[in-house]
C-alpha positions in Angstrom: -6.5 -7.0 0.3 -6.1 -3.3 0.4 -3.1 -1.4 1.8 -3.4 2.3 2.7 -0.4 4.5 3.1 0.0 8.1 4.3 2.2 9.9 6.8 3.0 7.2 9.3 0.1 5.1 8.2 0.2 1.6 6.9 -3.0 -0.5 7.0 -4.0 -3.9 5.7 -7.7 -4.4 5.2 -9.2 -7.8 4.5 -12.9 -7.3 4.6 -12.9 -5.3 7.8 -13.2 -1.6 8.6 -10.1 0.2 9.5 -9.7 3.7 10.9 -6.8 6.2 10.3 -6.1 7.8 13.7 -6.0 11.5 14.0 -6.4 12.6 10.3 -6.1 16.3 9.6 -8.4 18.0 7.0 -6.4 18.5 3.8 -3.9 15.7 4.6 -2.9 13.7 1.6 -3.2 9.9 1.5 -3.2 7.2 -1.1 -4.6 3.7 -1.2 -2.8 0.9 -3.1 -4.8 -2.0 -4.4 -2.7 -4.9 -5.6 -2.6 -8.6 -6.3 -0.8 -10.9 -4.0 0.1 -13.8 -6.2 -0.5 -17.3 -5.0 2.7 -18.8 -3.6 2.6 -22.2 -5.4 5.8 -23.0 -3.5 7.8 -20.0 -4.8 7.0 -17.6 -1.9 5.5 -14.9 -4.1 2.8 -13.9 -1.5 5.2 -12.6 1.1 7.6 -11.4 -1.7 4.7 -9.3 -3.1 3.7 -7.8 0.2 7.3 -7.0 1.3 8.2 -5.4 -2.1 5.0 -3.4 -2.5 5.4 -2.1 1.1 9.0 -1.0 0.2 8.0 0.4 -3.1 5.2 2.5 -1.7 7.0 3.7 1.4 10.6 4.2 0.1 10.5 4.7 -3.7 10.6 8.5 -3.3 14.0 8.3 -1.7 15.2 5.1 -3.5 14.5 5.4 -7.2 15.9 1.9 -7.9 12.8 0.3 -6.2 10.3 -1.3 -8.6 7.0 -2.9 -7.8 7.1 -6.7 -8.1 4.5 -6.7 -10.9 2.2 -4.3 -12.6 -1.2 -5.6 -11.4 -1.9 -2.7 -9.1 -3.7 0.7 -8.9 -3.2 3.7 -6.7 -6.0 6.0 -5.5 -4.9 9.4 -4.3 -7.2 11.2 -2.0 -7.3 14.1 0.5 -8.9 13.8 3.8 -11.9 16.0 4.5 -14.5 15.8 7.2 
């Protein structure tokens, strides 16, 4: 599962194509690739998704936010035609 974030963009891709609407040349984006742990009765799957979403969308303004685990990578990129 891949989540992409940028200005007002949040996408979940599970083996399908996804399009960012109205990108502007030079606009900065990043893509986060992370593990969603198997629940095994503890609810980790939803916990991971909710906490990564909060971490990647709010950590610039809330420095107390931490990712739920360290098994993730971030790819920064700039849109260009």
